[in-house]
C-alpha positions in Angstrom: 0.0 0.0 0.0 1.1 3.5 -0.7 0.2 6.6 1.4 -0.3 9.7 -0.7 -1.5 13.0 0.9 -3.3 11.1 3.7 -5.0 8.6 1.3 -4.1 5.0 1.4 -4.0 3.3 -2.0 -3.3 -0.3 -2.7 -0.7 -0.8 -5.4 -1.7 -3.8 -7.5 1.2 -5.4 -9.4 -1.1 -7.9 -11.3 -1.2 -7.6 -15.0 -4.8 -8.7 -15.2 -8.0 -8.0 -13.3 -9.5 -10.6 -10.9 -13.1 -11.5 -10.7 -14.8 -11.8 -7.3 -16.0 -15.4 -6.7 -17.2 -17.9 -4.2 -16.9 -21.5 -5.6 -15.4 -24.7 -4.4 -12.3 -26.5 -5.7 -10.4 -29.5 -4.7 -6.8 -28.9 -3.7 -4.0 -31.3 -3.1 -0.2 -31.3 -2.5 2.3 -31.7 0.3 2.3 -29.5 3.4 5.2 -28.0 5.3 5.5 -31.2 7.4 5.9 -33.3 4.3 2.4 -34.8 4.6 0.1 -35.2 1.6 -3.2 -33.5 1.8 -6.4 -33.5 -0.3 -9.2 -31.1 0.6 -11.9 -28.7 -0.5 -11.2 -24.9 -0.6 -13.1 -21.8 -1.7 -12.0 -19.5 -4.5 -12.5 -15.9 -3.4 -11.2 -14.2 -6.6 -9.6 -15.4 -9.7 -8.1 -14.6 -13.1 -6.7 -16.5 -16.0 -3.4 -17.0 -14.2 -4.2 -17.1 -10.5 -6.6 -17.1 -7.6 -7.1 -16.5 -3.9 -8.0 -19.6 -2.0 -9.5 -19.7 1.5 -10.4 -22.3 4.0 -7.2 -24.3 3.6 -6.3 -26.5 6.5 -2.9 -27.5 5.2 0.2 -25.5 6.2 1.7 -24.1 3.0 4.5 -21.7 2.2 5.5 -19.5 -0.7 6.9 -21.5 -3.6 5.0 -24.7 -2.8 3.3 -26.3 -5.8 -0.2 -27.5 -5.4 -2.8 -29.1 -7.7 -6.3 -27.6 -8.2 -9.3 -29.4 -9.6 -12.4 -27.5 -10.8 -15.2 -28.9 -13.0 -13.1 -31.9 -14.1 -10.1 -29.7 -15.2 -6.9 -29.7 -13.2 -3.8 -27.5 -13.1 -0.7 -27.0 -11.1 -0.2 -23.7 -9.2 2.6 -22.1 -7.3 1.8 -20.6 -3.9 2.7 -16.9 -4.0 1.9 -16.0 -0.4 -0.1 -17.4 2.6 -1.8 -15.9 5.6 -4.3 -17.0 8.3 -7.9 -15.9 7.8 -9.7 -13.4 10.1 -10.5 -16.2 12.6 -6.9 -17.5 12.6 -7.7 -21.2 12.1 -7.7 -21.5 8.3 -5.2 -20.5 5.7 -5.6 -18.2 2.7 -3.2 -18.6 -0.2 -2.6 -16.6 -3.4 -1.7 -19.0 -6.2 -0.3 -18.5 -9.7 -0.9 -21.0 -12.5 2.2 -22.9 -13.9 2.5 -22.9 -17.7 1.7 -24.8 -19.8 -1.2 -26.0 -17.7 -4.6 -24.7 -18.8 -6.7 -22.5 -16.5 -9.4 -24.8 -15.0 -12.0 -21.9 -14.6 -11.3 -20.3 -17.9 -15.1 -20.7 -18.9 -16.0 -18.5 -15.9 -13.9 -15.6 -17.1 -15.3 -12.7 -19.1 -14.6 -13.2 -22.9 -11.8 -10.7 -23.2 -10.0 -12.0 -20.1 -10.4 -15.7 -21.1 -8.6 -15.2 -24.4 -5.9 -12.8 -23.6 -2.5 -13.9 -22.2 -1.5 -12.4 -18.9 1.0 -9.5 -19.2 4.5 -10.2 -18.1 5.6 -8.6 -14.8 7.6 -5.4 -15.4 11.4 -5.8 -15.1 13.1 -4.2 -12.2 15.9 -1.8 -13.3 19.4 -2.8 -12.3 19.8 0.3 -10.2 16.8 -0.6 -8.0 17.9 -4.1 -7.0 
C-alpha cells in the first residue's frame, strides 16, 4: 500500500484483473510437514493466471506447488503467499498457474480475459535491485 497525501492506496502489481468469486475447488499437495493433503477450498477471486484460495487446513509456504481441480479440469499452481484468515484457524493462499497447464476456470472468465494472455511482470531496473 502507498500513502499519498493522507490517502491509502493499494498498489496492485497484477497484469490482469481478478473476478470476485465464491466457488469450491479440490486442492492437493504436500504441506510444510511433508504430509500429503487433499481437501476442498473456496476460491474468493480469480483470473486467467491465478486465484485467492481460502479455508485451507494444510500449512503451506510461498513457492510450494499444489494441484487444483475445478469442474473436471486440473492444473498446477505455485503458492505466492499465505496468511491466516480473520478467525486465525484456516489458511488463505494466493496462487499462480504454472505454464503450460490450462486454466481450470477459464469458462467463468469474461470473454476478453479468457482469451488474452496475462501480461509479463515489469522488469526491475538494475539500479533498484
